[in-house]
C-alpha positions as CSV (number, residue, x, y, z in Angstrom):
1,M,-57.1,33.0,-82.5
2,L,-59.7,33.8,-79.9
3,K,-61.7,30.8,-78.8
4,I,-64.8,31.0,-76.5
5,E,-65.9,27.5,-75.5
6,N,-69.1,26.7,-73.7
7,I,-69.0,29.6,-71.3
8,N,-71.6,30.4,-68.7
9,K,-72.0,33.7,-66.8
10,N,-74.6,34.6,-64.2
11,L,-74.9,38.1,-62.7
12,G,-76.7,37.5,-59.4
13,N,-79.5,35.2,-60.1
14,K,-79.8,36.2,-63.7
15,I,-78.4,34.0,-66.5
16,V,-76.6,36.3,-69.0
17,L,-74.5,33.8,-71.0
18,D,-75.5,30.2,-71.4
19,N,-73.2,27.6,-72.9
20,L,-71.9,30.1,-75.4
21,S,-69.2,29.3,-78.0
22,L,-67.5,31.4,-80.6
23,T,-64.2,31.6,-82.6
24,I,-62.7,34.8,-84.0
25,N,-59.7,34.7,-86.3
26,D,-56.7,37.0,-86.0
27,G,-56.7,40.1,-88.1
28,S,-60.5,40.3,-88.4
29,V,-63.0,43.0,-87.5
30,F,-65.8,41.3,-85.8
31,G,-69.2,42.8,-85.1
32,L,-71.2,41.7,-82.1
33,V,-74.9,42.6,-82.2
34,G,-78.1,41.8,-80.4
35,I,-81.1,43.5,-78.8
36,N,-80.8,45.5,-75.6
37,G,-80.0,43.3,-72.6
38,A,-78.8,40.4,-74.8
39,G,-75.5,40.2,-72.9
40,K,-73.1,41.9,-75.3
41,S,-71.3,44.0,-72.7
42,T,-71.0,41.0,-70.4
43,L,-69.5,38.9,-73.1
44,L,-67.0,41.6,-74.0
45,R,-66.0,41.9,-70.3
46,C,-65.5,38.2,-70.2
47,I,-63.3,38.3,-73.3
48,A,-61.3,41.2,-71.8
49,G,-60.7,39.2,-68.6
50,I,-62.6,41.6,-66.4
51,Y,-65.3,39.0,-65.5
52,E,-64.5,35.4,-64.7
53,C,-66.7,32.9,-66.5
54,D,-68.7,30.6,-64.2
55,N,-67.9,27.7,-66.6
56,G,-66.1,27.1,-69.9
57,S,-63.0,28.9,-71.2
58,I,-61.8,31.9,-73.1
59,T,-58.4,31.6,-74.7
60,I,-56.1,33.5,-77.1
61,D,-53.7,31.2,-78.9
62,D,-54.6,28.5,-76.4
63,N,-53.7,30.7,-73.4
64,H,-56.4,31.5,-70.9
65,V,-57.3,35.2,-70.6
66,Y,-58.6,35.6,-67.1
67,E,-55.8,36.7,-64.6
68,N,-53.2,36.2,-67.3
69,E,-51.0,39.4,-67.3
70,L,-49.0,38.3,-70.3
71,I,-52.2,38.0,-72.4
72,K,-54.0,41.0,-71.0
73,K,-51.2,43.4,-71.8
74,D,-52.1,42.8,-75.5
75,I,-55.9,43.5,-74.9
76,F,-57.4,47.0,-74.7
77,F,-61.1,47.4,-73.8
78,V,-63.0,50.6,-74.4
79,S,-66.3,50.2,-72.5
80,D,-69.5,52.0,-73.2
81,D,-68.8,54.2,-70.1
82,P,-65.0,54.2,-69.7
83,Y,-63.5,54.8,-66.3
84,Y,-61.1,57.7,-65.6
85,P,-60.0,59.5,-62.3
86,I,-62.3,62.5,-61.8
87,N,-59.6,65.1,-62.1
88,A,-57.5,63.3,-64.8
89,T,-56.3,65.1,-67.9
90,I,-55.6,63.4,-71.2
91,I,-51.9,63.4,-70.4
92,D,-52.6,61.9,-67.0
93,L,-54.5,59.1,-68.7
94,K,-51.7,58.6,-71.2
95,N,-49.1,58.3,-68.5
96,F,-51.4,55.8,-66.6
97,Y,-51.7,53.6,-69.7
98,K,-48.0,53.8,-70.5
99,S,-47.3,52.0,-67.2
100,F,-49.2,48.9,-68.6
101,Y,-49.0,49.0,-72.4
102,K,-46.5,49.7,-75.1
103,F,-47.4,53.2,-76.2
104,D,-46.7,54.9,-79.5
105,E,-46.1,58.6,-78.9
106,E,-46.1,59.4,-82.6
107,I,-49.6,57.9,-83.1
108,Y,-50.7,59.7,-79.9
109,A,-49.5,63.1,-81.2
110,K,-51.0,62.5,-84.6
111,Y,-54.5,61.8,-83.4
112,L,-54.4,64.3,-80.6
113,E,-54.0,66.9,-83.4
114,I,-56.6,65.3,-85.7
115,F,-59.2,65.2,-83.0
116,K,-58.3,68.7,-81.8
117,L,-58.0,67.7,-78.2
118,N,-56.2,69.6,-75.5
119,E,-54.2,67.1,-73.5
120,N,-54.1,69.4,-70.4
121,V,-57.8,69.7,-70.0
122,T,-59.6,67.5,-67.4
123,I,-61.6,64.8,-69.1
124,H,-64.7,65.2,-67.1
125,T,-65.3,68.6,-68.7
126,F,-65.7,67.0,-72.1
127,S,-68.9,65.9,-73.9
128,K,-69.7,62.2,-74.2
129,G,-68.4,62.2,-77.8
130,M,-65.2,64.0,-76.8
131,K,-64.6,61.5,-74.0
132,R,-65.0,58.6,-76.4
133,Q,-62.5,60.3,-78.7
134,V,-60.0,60.4,-75.8
135,F,-60.2,56.6,-75.3
136,I,-60.1,56.0,-79.1
137,L,-56.9,58.1,-79.1
138,M,-55.5,55.8,-76.4
139,A,-56.6,52.7,-78.2
140,L,-54.9,53.8,-81.4
141,A,-51.7,54.7,-79.6
142,I,-51.6,51.4,-77.8
143,S,-52.4,49.4,-80.9
144,P,-53.1,46.1,-79.0
145,K,-53.3,42.7,-80.5
146,L,-57.0,42.6,-79.5
147,L,-59.0,45.8,-79.4
148,I,-62.5,45.5,-77.8
149,L,-65.0,48.3,-78.4
150,D,-68.4,48.5,-76.7
151,E,-70.7,50.9,-78.6
152,A,-67.7,52.2,-80.5
153,F,-69.4,54.9,-82.5
154,D,-71.8,56.3,-79.9
155,G,-71.6,60.1,-79.7
156,L,-69.0,60.5,-82.5
157,D,-69.5,63.0,-85.2
158,P,-69.3,61.9,-88.9
159,F,-65.7,63.1,-89.3
160,V,-64.4,61.3,-86.3
161,R,-66.3,58.1,-87.2
162,L,-64.8,58.1,-90.6
163,T,-61.3,58.8,-89.3
164,F,-61.6,56.1,-86.7
165,K,-62.7,53.5,-89.2
166,K,-59.8,54.4,-91.6
167,S,-57.4,54.2,-88.6
168,L,-58.6,50.7,-87.7
169,I,-58.2,49.5,-91.2
170,E,-54.6,50.8,-91.2
171,L,-53.8,49.1,-87.9
172,I,-55.2,45.8,-89.2
173,E,-53.2,46.0,-92.4
174,N,-50.0,47.1,-90.7
175,K,-50.1,45.2,-87.4
176,N,-52.7,42.5,-88.0
177,I,-54.7,43.5,-84.9
178,T,-58.1,41.9,-84.1
179,V,-61.0,44.2,-83.4
180,I,-64.3,43.2,-81.7
181,I,-67.0,45.9,-82.0
182,S,-70.4,45.9,-80.3
183,S,-72.8,48.5,-81.6
184,H,-76.4,49.2,-82.3
185,N,-75.3,51.1,-85.4
186,L,-75.3,48.2,-87.9
187,R,-74.7,50.4,-90.9
188,E,-71.4,51.5,-89.4
189,L,-70.5,47.8,-88.6
190,E,-71.3,46.8,-92.2
191,D,-68.7,49.3,-93.5
192,I,-65.9,47.8,-91.5
193,C,-66.6,44.3,-90.2
194,D,-65.9,41.1,-92.1
195,G,-67.4,38.7,-89.5
196,F,-70.4,39.0,-87.1
197,A,-72.4,37.2,-84.4
198,I,-75.9,37.8,-83.1
199,L,-76.3,37.3,-79.4
200,E,-79.9,36.2,-78.4
201,N,-81.4,34.2,-75.6
202,H,-78.0,34.0,-73.8
203,Q,-76.3,32.3,-76.8
204,I,-74.8,33.0,-80.2
205,C,-77.8,32.3,-82.5
206,T,-76.1,33.2,-85.8
207,S,-72.6,34.0,-86.9
208,G,-70.5,34.1,-90.0
209,D,-69.0,36.2,-92.8
210,I,-71.2,39.3,-93.4
211,I,-71.0,39.2,-97.2
212,E,-71.6,35.5,-97.4
213,S,-74.6,35.7,-95.0
214,K,-76.1,38.7,-96.8
215,D,-75.7,36.7,-100.1
216,N,-77.8,33.9,-98.6
217,I,-80.8,36.1,-97.7
218,H,-82.8,37.7,-100.5
219,K,-85.6,40.3,-100.7
220,I,-87.7,39.5,-103.7
221,Q,-90.7,41.4,-105.1
222,L,-93.2,39.4,-107.2
223,A,-96.4,40.3,-109.0
224,F,-98.9,37.9,-110.6
225,S,-101.7,38.3,-113.1
226,D,-104.1,36.3,-110.9
227,E,-104.5,35.8,-107.2
228,I,-102.4,33.0,-105.7
229,E,-102.3,31.3,-102.3
230,Q,-99.3,32.0,-100.1
231,S,-98.9,28.2,-99.7
232,V,-97.2,28.2,-103.2
233,F,-94.1,29.5,-101.4
234,D,-94.0,26.6,-98.9
235,G,-91.1,24.9,-100.8
236,L,-88.8,27.8,-99.9
237,D,-87.2,28.8,-96.6
238,I,-89.3,31.9,-96.1
239,L,-88.4,34.4,-93.4
240,S,-91.2,36.8,-94.0
241,I,-93.9,37.4,-96.5
242,K,-96.2,40.4,-97.2
243,Q,-99.0,40.6,-99.7
244,T,-100.7,43.6,-101.3
245,S,-103.3,42.4,-103.7
246,R,-101.4,40.4,-106.3
247,V,-98.0,41.8,-105.3
248,Y,-95.8,39.9,-102.8
249,S,-92.7,40.9,-101.0
250,I,-90.8,37.9,-99.6
251,V,-87.6,37.4,-97.7
252,V,-86.1,34.0,-98.3
253,K,-83.0,32.1,-97.4
254,G,-81.0,29.9,-99.8
255,D,-79.1,29.7,-103.0
256,I,-80.4,32.5,-105.3
257,E,-80.4,30.4,-108.4
258,H,-82.5,27.7,-106.8
259,V,-84.9,30.4,-105.4
260,T,-85.4,32.2,-108.6
261,N,-85.9,28.9,-110.6
262,Y,-88.5,27.9,-108.1
263,L,-90.3,31.3,-108.3
264,N,-90.2,31.4,-112.1
265,E,-92.1,28.1,-112.2
266,L,-95.0,30.1,-110.6
267,K,-95.1,32.3,-113.8
268,P,-94.9,35.8,-112.2
269,I,-95.3,38.8,-114.4
270,L,-92.6,40.6,-112.2
271,L,-89.7,39.2,-110.3
272,E,-87.1,41.6,-108.8
273,V,-84.3,40.6,-106.5
274,L,-83.2,43.4,-104.1
275,S,-80.0,43.8,-102.1
276,V,-80.0,43.2,-98.4
277,S,-78.1,45.3,-95.9
278,F,-76.5,44.0,-92.7
279,E,-79.2,45.9,-90.7
280,E,-81.9,44.1,-92.6
281,L,-80.1,40.7,-92.1
282,F,-80.2,41.3,-88.4
283,L,-83.9,42.3,-88.4
284,F,-84.9,39.3,-90.6
285,E,-83.0,36.9,-88.3
286,M,-84.7,38.4,-85.2
287,Q,-88.2,38.3,-86.8
288,A,-87.6,34.7,-87.6
289,R,-87.1,34.1,-83.9
290,G,-90.4,35.7,-83.0
291,Y,-89.5,39.4,-82.5
292,S,-92.0,41.8,-84.1
293,E,-91.0,44.6,-86.4
């Protein structure tokens, strides 16, 4: 289990993480989301043991991560802009990582073929998407206990994205690895993640199970035969409300049975409950905190 307890991290004079706490269970795929500049990459670097926290602690199975070689050998971090020596080939990078990690040559050969990569070509000649494929290839071959991915799907074509997601699912099922993914592509995260956290104002403002959290937020369309005041919705936990004549579109938190019973008391001529995506959940949460659409 990964436990982040009351950590603080400043970069220069800027507060990036402030008294942040989070727990991630083994074998989960966890999505970390937030607006640009929220501190996602800094948090991932702290989890990977690259940055030392100013205060607080980050532990895996009660062992501190920072400067702990025994723990860090089970962590692999793919940053948004991964480092590699300027003239390194894929095989050079493989040999480099083999000196630090257990390395599965069979998985390496499998995905080298699937991704159609030439292991003797220098990495700097590749496109951004192909470079990311190289590090995904390394991550799959290493199969660490904790895989950390910053903007995991950026630059990948649809085939590689699908292959990567299927591969992660296989690793979780076969080796019980834990994956933390930061991405702006919330639709991709919804396909694969079970848990999530939203980072905002230097802290985790919301976290939980994606399905349960989506089930607790509802988009509802209502129509009335006569004009009504918006104050009739005051008894509900409304996140947003839009009105067009006698038609209302509301976003509301809470138990759906309680919500629909309340709304039916208002005698609408139309009441339709619509499904909510993870992307919409994120947007609704941010709007509730003062961010405009």
